[in-house]
Legacy VTK file of the C-alpha trace (Angstrom):
# vtk DataFile Version 3.0
C-alpha trace
ASCII
DATASET POLYDATA
POINTS 82 float
0.279 0.456 0.179
2.729 2.314 0.640
4.025 1.526 -2.690
0.923 2.531 -4.646
1.520 5.733 -2.416
4.757 7.139 -3.347
4.138 5.706 -7.421
1.010 8.139 -7.232
2.864 11.156 -4.154
5.804 10.668 -7.898
3.371 10.553 -10.691
1.060 14.143 -9.223
4.673 15.557 -8.192
5.833 14.815 -12.046
2.419 16.367 -12.970
2.704 19.260 -11.703
6.462 20.277 -12.424
4.935 19.594 -16.151
1.573 21.670 -15.992
3.977 25.271 -15.040
5.984 25.935 -17.586
5.202 28.902 -18.731
4.600 28.615 -22.299
1.832 26.028 -20.768
1.004 27.704 -18.157
0.089 30.514 -21.434
-1.016 27.972 -24.109
-3.829 27.165 -21.306
-4.511 31.023 -20.333
-5.626 31.247 -24.371
-7.707 27.355 -24.408
-9.851 28.308 -20.964
-10.362 32.144 -22.302
-11.148 31.648 -25.545
-13.455 28.623 -25.208
-14.765 31.084 -22.889
-15.712 33.853 -25.296
-12.779 36.383 -23.207
-10.938 35.865 -25.905
-12.777 36.179 -29.921
-10.802 34.064 -31.862
-12.006 31.191 -35.314
-11.242 28.057 -35.396
-9.007 28.533 -38.051
-7.023 31.133 -35.646
-6.837 28.436 -32.090
-6.355 25.340 -34.528
-2.503 27.791 -35.741
-2.071 28.726 -32.027
-2.353 24.931 -30.809
-0.024 23.795 -33.759
2.904 26.669 -33.351
2.970 25.712 -29.665
2.612 21.930 -30.267
5.712 22.295 -33.121
7.731 24.473 -30.417
6.994 22.155 -27.505
8.443 19.745 -29.662
11.647 21.528 -30.684
12.281 22.348 -26.733
11.693 18.442 -25.288
12.948 17.136 -27.691
16.291 19.486 -29.389
16.887 22.194 -27.014
16.582 20.699 -23.921
19.536 17.927 -24.963
21.510 20.489 -26.704
21.725 22.777 -23.493
22.030 19.615 -21.028
24.510 19.503 -23.342
26.872 22.835 -23.004
25.797 22.339 -19.603
27.505 19.146 -19.133
30.915 20.191 -21.301
31.247 23.704 -19.051
31.196 21.332 -16.115
33.957 18.825 -17.251
35.785 22.305 -18.387
35.600 23.822 -15.061
36.257 20.508 -13.240
39.782 19.906 -15.521
40.832 23.041 -14.711
LINES 1 83
82 0 1 2 3 4 5 6 7 8 9 10 11 12 13 14 15 16 17 18 19 20 21 22 23 24 25 26 27 28 29 30 31 32 33 34 35 36 37 38 39 40 41 42 43 44 45 46 47 48 49 50 51 52 53 54 55 56 57 58 59 60 61 62 63 64 65 66 67 68 69 70 71 72 73 74 75 76 77 78 79 80 81
């Protein structure tokens, strides 16, 4: 039972960390405002915004983050060599 609790706790922590990025919060805010009618948008505009967000998120998660991590590792290795 305790193992299940830790699994749920880890899952909720991971979920909250993945939702709280500024870009995701902005997109969620846009979706909520568009749905509530507070932001005038057409279906085409909404699909364009959603597509741009999705592409940028994939580029960030799959390429930019890896590149930045490699750059940071090189910097740390260079410091520790001196």
